[in-house]
C-alpha positions, 0 to 999 in steps of 0.5 A: 487834632485840633479838637484833642488840643482844645479838649485839653486845654479846657480839662487842663484850665477847669482842672487848674481853676477849681483848687483858687476858686475853691480856695476864693470860696472858703476864704471869703464865706464867714465858718457858718455859711461855707457848705452852703457857698460851697452847694451853690457855687458846685451848683452855680458850676455844673448848670454853667458847664452843664447847659451849653456842653450838649448844645455846642456837641449837638451843633458839632454833630448836626455839622458834618452830616450829610445827608438829612431826612426829608419828610414831608418837607420837614428836615429830619434825622441824618443819615449819612454823617462826614466822619473826618468833619467828627474826629 
C-alpha cells in the first residue's frame, strides 16, 4: 500500500508539473527557437527520468531476494524472492 501511494504521488506531481514547464519554456524562448527548446527539454526529462528509474527498481528487487545463487564465490541470480517485500 505504501508503494502504491508513493507511485500515485509521483505520477500526480509529474503530470501537474508538465504543463507549467511547457508554458514556461514557450514563454522564455523566442519564436524561432521554440521547437529546438522543446526538443532539448524532452531529451533532458527523458534522460533524467529514464536512467535512475530502472536502477531504483532493480535495487528494490535485489533487496527483496531471500536466496542468492553462489557460484565460485560470486553472487549470481536470485533463486527466491520475498513477495511481500516486492509489493
